[in-house]
C-alpha positions, 0 to 999 in steps of 0.5 A: 580557918575550917571553911564547912562544906558548903562556905566560902571564906567572907571577905576580910578572910578571917570567917566563913559565909555559907554558900547561896541556898544554905544557912549556918548552924554553928559550925556547918551550913545546912541547905534551906528548905524551900517549900513547893510554889517557892524559891531563893531570894535575890541574895540566896539567904532564904525564900519567897513564894511564887507570884500568885501564892502566899507565905503561911506557916512555913509553906506557899498557899494560893493568894485569893 
């Protein structure tokens, strides 16, 4: 098994998963693009907007 950069072997040892803050794309792990006023979610597989902001078209804008 070839484990790409920013990845680790999965629990079964027969595959791999991307590290927190990275997403898989084919045979590599790419850093998540977290917008300004956003942060990684609990699992680290996606992002969410900071308190007082909401997601709009891939950005975090002030909630009104």
